[in-house]
TORPA-4810 file (N, C-alpha, C, O; in nm, 3 decimals):
<nodes>
NODE_1_0.207_1.341_-0.621_0.134_1.365_-0.469_0.191_1.268_-0.372_0.206_1.147_-0.386_X
NODE_2_0.215_1.331_-0.287_0.263_1.316_-0.202_0.155_1.352_-0.014_0.102_1.456_0.025_X
NODE_3_0.165_1.220_0.053_0.103_1.229_0.201_0.222_1.225_0.276_0.310_1.140_0.267_X
NODE_4_0.217_1.374_0.388_0.283_1.359_0.433_0.208_1.362_0.588_0.086_1.372_0.594_X
NODE_5_0.298_1.353_0.725_0.225_1.298_0.867_0.143_1.415_0.871_0.057_1.359_0.939_X
NODE_6_0.112_1.494_0.861_0.002_1.629_0.899_-0.080_1.598_0.813_-0.187_1.627_0.869_X
NODE_7_-0.110_1.548_0.691_-0.209_1.478_0.637_-0.258_1.378_0.728_-0.356_1.399_0.800_X
NODE_8_-0.205_1.287_0.729_-0.272_1.155_0.748_-0.332_1.158_0.907_-0.437_1.107_0.947_X
NODE_9_-0.223_1.240_0.992_-0.265_1.285_1.134_-0.441_1.432_1.110_-0.508_1.462_1.209_X
NODE_10_-0.471_1.490_0.971_-0.586_1.528_0.958_-0.663_1.431_0.916_-0.770_1.424_0.978_X
NODE_11_-0.649_1.360_0.841_-0.725_1.282_0.805_-0.791_1.160_0.912_-0.894_1.093_0.904_X
NODE_12_-0.711_1.164_0.986_-0.756_1.045_1.133_-0.803_1.163_1.197_-0.888_1.120_1.274_X
NODE_13_-0.797_1.285_1.211_-0.863_1.406_1.331_-1.038_1.351_1.285_-1.133_1.307_1.351_X
NODE_14_-1.014_1.385_1.125_-1.158_1.430_1.031_-1.210_1.302_1.089_-1.284_1.311_1.187_X
NODE_15_-1.178_1.167_1.033_-1.251_1.039_1.078_-1.247_0.976_1.230_-1.278_0.857_1.244_X
NODE_16_-1.205_1.061_1.353_-1.264_1.070_1.401_-1.187_0.917_1.440_-1.247_0.822_1.490_X
NODE_17_-1.048_0.919_1.404_-0.962_0.780_1.438_-0.841_0.776_1.507_-0.755_0.853_1.463_X
NODE_18_-0.812_0.714_1.596_-0.690_0.734_1.675_-0.572_0.669_1.646_-0.536_0.552_1.654_X
NODE_19_-0.509_0.798_1.603_-0.333_0.710_1.513_-0.221_0.766_1.592_-0.200_0.886_1.611_X
NODE_20_-0.146_0.660_1.641_-0.060_0.695_1.675_0.051_0.729_1.588_0.021_0.703_1.471_X
NODE_21_0.211_0.794_1.605_0.270_0.796_1.523_0.397_0.685_1.404_0.442_0.694_1.289_X
NODE_22_0.405_0.628_1.476_0.435_0.487_1.450_0.373_0.446_1.314_0.418_0.432_1.200_X
NODE_23_0.215_0.431_1.391_0.132_0.366_1.249_0.117_0.451_1.191_0.054_0.406_1.096_X
NODE_24_0.138_0.614_1.168_0.075_0.689_1.068_0.210_0.687_1.037_0.178_0.664_0.921_X
NODE_25_0.331_0.690_1.032_0.457_0.682_0.943_0.435_0.586_0.845_0.452_0.590_0.723_X
NODE_26_0.383_0.472_0.941_0.315_0.351_0.816_0.226_0.366_0.710_0.253_0.331_0.595_X
NODE_27_0.109_0.423_0.749_0.039_0.518_0.646_0.085_0.543_0.558_0.080_0.490_0.447_X
NODE_28_0.149_0.649_0.604_0.228_0.773_0.464_0.256_0.677_0.358_0.217_0.672_0.241_X
NODE_29_0.354_0.583_0.441_0.424_0.509_0.303_0.382_0.430_0.245_0.438_0.408_0.137_X
NODE_30_0.259_0.344_0.285_0.170_0.290_0.197_0.092_0.346_0.106_0.109_0.314_-0.012_X
NODE_31_-0.023_0.452_0.146_-0.041_0.561_0.091_0.044_0.609_-0.042_0.000_0.620_-0.157_X
NODE_32_0.168_0.632_0.002_0.224_0.715_-0.095_0.247_0.641_-0.191_0.247_0.695_-0.302_X
NODE_33_0.279_0.467_-0.182_0.312_0.353_-0.301_0.146_0.356_-0.336_0.104_0.397_-0.445_X
NODE_34_0.104_0.332_-0.283_-0.066_0.345_-0.403_-0.052_0.449_-0.464_-0.048_0.434_-0.586_X
NODE_35_-0.038_0.582_-0.416_-0.029_0.675_-0.497_0.074_0.721_-0.647_0.058_0.789_-0.748_X
NODE_36_0.210_0.614_-0.572_0.324_0.628_-0.667_0.262_0.550_-0.821_0.276_0.588_-0.937_X
NODE_37_0.183_0.413_-0.758_0.153_0.322_-0.840_0.063_0.369_-0.944_0.071_0.358_-1.067_X
NODE_38_-0.054_0.439_-0.843_-0.213_0.526_-0.980_-0.087_0.634_-1.069_-0.101_0.643_-1.191_X
NODE_39_-0.006_0.688_-1.024_0.032_0.790_-1.117_0.136_0.726_-1.257_0.164_0.777_-1.366_X
NODE_40_0.177_0.581_-1.185_0.200_0.494_-1.362_0.108_0.448_-1.402_0.094_0.429_-1.523_X
NODE_41_0.015_0.415_-1.313_-0.141_0.398_-1.473_-0.180_0.494_-1.531_-0.271_0.469_-1.610_X
NODE_42_-0.149_0.593_-1.525_-0.212_0.759_-1.578_-0.120_0.761_-1.673_-0.155_0.814_-1.778_X
NODE_43_-0.034_0.727_-1.669_0.098_0.710_-1.768_0.033_0.648_-1.880_0.037_0.678_-2.000_X
NODE_44_-0.029_0.552_-1.818_-0.057_0.460_-1.982_-0.143_0.578_-2.107_-0.207_0.680_-2.086_X
NODE_45_-0.117_0.524_-2.204_-0.197_0.540_-2.298_-0.319_0.428_-2.342_-0.289_0.309_-2.345_X
NODE_46_-0.416_0.459_-2.367_-0.584_0.401_-2.330_-0.634_0.461_-2.487_-0.713_0.395_-2.554_X
NODE_47_-0.603_0.538_-2.515_-0.658_0.636_-2.609_-0.828_0.513_-2.639_-0.945_0.506_-2.602_X
NODE_48_-0.696_0.416_-2.761_-0.775_0.356_-2.857_-0.805_0.202_-2.785_-0.803_0.110_-2.867_X
NODE_49_-0.825_0.174_-2.682_-0.840_0.058_-2.608_-0.971_0.066_-2.587_-1.007_0.179_-2.552_X
NODE_50_-1.074_-0.032_-2.598_-1.182_-0.057_-2.581_-1.192_-0.116_-2.407_-1.126_-0.202_-2.349_X
NODE_51_-1.282_-0.043_-2.368_-1.326_-0.069_-2.236_-1.349_-0.242_-2.195_-1.387_-0.298_-2.298_X
NODE_52_-1.341_-0.329_-2.094_-1.365_-0.456_-2.101_-1.490_-0.422_-2.001_-1.517_-0.330_-1.925_X
NODE_53_-1.520_-0.484_-2.021_-1.651_-0.553_-1.950_-1.676_-0.643_-1.853_-1.719_-0.638_-1.738_X
NODE_54_-1.617_-0.776_-1.974_-1.570_-0.893_-1.860_-1.479_-0.995_-1.898_-1.484_-1.035_-2.014_X
NODE_55_-1.424_-1.028_-1.844_-1.273_-1.118_-1.887_-1.307_-1.231_-1.965_-1.221_-1.285_-2.034_X
NODE_56_-1.431_-1.276_-1.962_-1.523_-1.389_-2.049_-1.574_-1.329_-2.143_-1.649_-1.231_-2.138_X
NODE_57_-1.517_-1.410_-2.269_-1.591_-1.371_-2.395_-1.715_-1.436_-2.398_-1.742_-1.491_-2.505_X
NODE_58_-1.822_-1.445_-2.281_-1.946_-1.568_-2.300_-2.043_-1.422_-2.289_-2.011_-1.305_-2.273_X
NODE_59_-2.135_-1.470_-2.302_-2.276_-1.419_-2.292_-2.348_-1.506_-2.224_-2.319_-1.625_-2.214_X
NODE_60_-2.460_-1.443_-2.165_-2.549_-1.501_-2.037_-2.662_-1.587_-2.098_-2.755_-1.523_-2.147_X
NODE_61_-2.670_-1.748_-2.105_-2.791_-1.812_-2.133_-2.910_-1.768_-2.134_-2.954_-1.777_-2.019_X
NODE_62_-2.992_-1.719_-2.212_-3.138_-1.688_-2.145_-3.224_-1.831_-2.117_-3.177_-1.933_-2.168_X
NODE_63_-3.315_-1.839_-2.059_-3.430_-1.906_-2.009_-3.572_-1.901_-1.980_-3.625_-1.814_-1.912_X
NODE_64_-3.630_-1.999_-2.036_-3.767_-1.950_-1.960_-3.825_-1.957_-1.885_-3.841_-2.072_-1.842_X
NODE_65_-3.914_-1.821_-1.799_-3.934_-1.872_-1.619_-4.075_-1.972_-1.621_-4.195_-1.968_-1.648_X
NODE_66_-3.960_-2.067_-1.571_-4.077_-2.183_-1.589_-4.128_-2.257_-1.416_-4.040_-2.313_-1.351_X
NODE_67_-4.249_-2.250_-1.368_-4.228_-2.289_-1.237_-4.256_-2.468_-1.214_-4.349_-2.543_-1.243_X
NODE_68_-4.128_-2.485_-1.152_-4.125_-2.667_-1.156_-4.138_-2.762_-1.056_-4.102_-2.880_-1.059_X
NODE_69_-4.219_-2.674_-0.931_-4.241_-2.725_-0.830_-4.396_-2.664_-0.796_-4.411_-2.545_-0.769_X
NODE_70_-4.459_-2.716_-0.798_-4.619_-2.694_-0.773_-4.711_-2.727_-0.646_-4.718_-2.846_-0.615_X
NODE_71_-4.753_-2.673_-0.602_-4.821_-2.771_-0.444_-4.756_-2.793_-0.375_-4.820_-2.861_-0.295_X
NODE_72_-4.629_-2.781_-0.331_-4.560_-2.818_-0.241_-4.579_-2.745_-0.108_-4.506_-2.771_-0.013_X
NODE_73_-4.719_-2.615_-0.096_-4.692_-2.563_0.062_-4.699_-2.666_0.170_-4.622_-2.638_0.262_X
NODE_74_-4.770_-2.780_0.188_-4.766_-2.873_0.313_-4.618_-2.893_0.317_-4.547_-2.859_0.412_X
NODE_75_-4.569_-2.962_0.184_-4.430_-2.987_0.280_-4.303_-2.909_0.331_-4.210_-2.945_0.403_X
NODE_76_-4.338_-2.766_0.258_-4.293_-2.677_0.326_-4.308_-2.625_0.474_-4.214_-2.603_0.551_X
NODE_77_-4.421_-2.611_0.495_-4.496_-2.563_0.639_-4.418_-2.734_0.732_-4.355_-2.717_0.836_X
NODE_78_-4.432_-2.843_0.688_-4.370_-2.957_0.755_-4.284_-2.914_0.842_-4.289_-2.948_0.960_X
NODE_79_-4.179_-2.821_0.785_-4.021_-2.838_0.852_-4.052_-2.696_0.944_-3.960_-2.654_1.015_X
NODE_80_-4.189_-2.621_0.940_-4.199_-2.515_1.072_-4.235_-2.576_1.192_-4.325_-2.660_1.206_X
NODE_81_-4.144_-2.521_1.297_-4.116_-2.579_1.427_-4.265_-2.550_1.477_-4.299_-2.625_1.568_X
NODE_82_-4.312_-2.502_1.458_-4.501_-2.481_1.534_-4.556_-2.441_1.407_-4.524_-2.360_1.320_X
NODE_83_-4.665_-2.539_1.428_-4.766_-2.506_1.275_-4.921_-2.395_1.286_-5.010_-2.383_1.370_X
NODE_84_-4.898_-2.349_1.191_-5.021_-2.219_1.254_-5.077_-2.176_1.103_-5.044_-2.061_1.073_X
NODE_85_-5.162_-2.253_0.994_-5.242_-2.248_0.895_-5.103_-2.246_0.788_-5.018_-2.335_0.794_X
NODE_86_-5.091_-2.118_0.679_-5.011_-2.080_0.583_-4.841_-2.027_0.620_-4.766_-1.968_0.541_X
NODE_87_-4.807_-2.071_0.772_-4.712_-1.942_0.807_-4.612_-2.060_0.882_-4.639_-2.178_0.908_X
NODE_88_-4.489_-1.982_0.906_-4.360_-2.057_0.996_-4.423_-1.966_1.144_-4.485_-1.860_1.139_X
NODE_89_-4.396_-2.025_1.242_-4.432_-1.953_1.372_-4.254_-1.990_1.390_-4.187_-2.094_1.392_X
NODE_90_-4.222_-1.818_1.405_-4.066_-1.840_1.470_-4.082_-1.736_1.662_-4.159_-1.650_1.707_X
NODE_91_-3.983_-1.799_1.708_-3.970_-1.687_1.842_-3.925_-1.568_1.815_-3.844_-1.538_1.727_X
NODE_92_-3.994_-1.480_1.913_-4.036_-1.358_1.908_-3.869_-1.340_1.909_-3.811_-1.428_1.972_X
NODE_93_-3.790_-1.244_1.850_-3.660_-1.186_1.866_-3.633_-1.093_1.916_-3.524_-1.093_1.972_X
NODE_94_-3.717_-0.969_1.922_-3.712_-0.819_1.968_-3.796_-0.829_2.057_-3.887_-0.911_2.055_X
NODE_95_-3.770_-0.727_2.166_-3.828_-0.753_2.321_-3.917_-0.602_2.357_-3.973_-0.588_2.466_X
</nodes>
């Protein structure tokens, strides 16, 4: 598959992107090299190869969900610039 300047201009128009002729030529070269590489990959025989899910042969260690910090609400609220019972008061952002 080859991409020509007409196709690049058409895709640019559909995308509402302005592309100069010089940039279109560079894009055509880049896209054609990408498609050439994809064609090379398609030639590989991968019938007997198992799909790879991870490059690391490890499994995640499971752990119990445990609460490690109890009743620290007051310590957290101390960090609030203004105090208002159990909530952080922050400046209004949207007008």
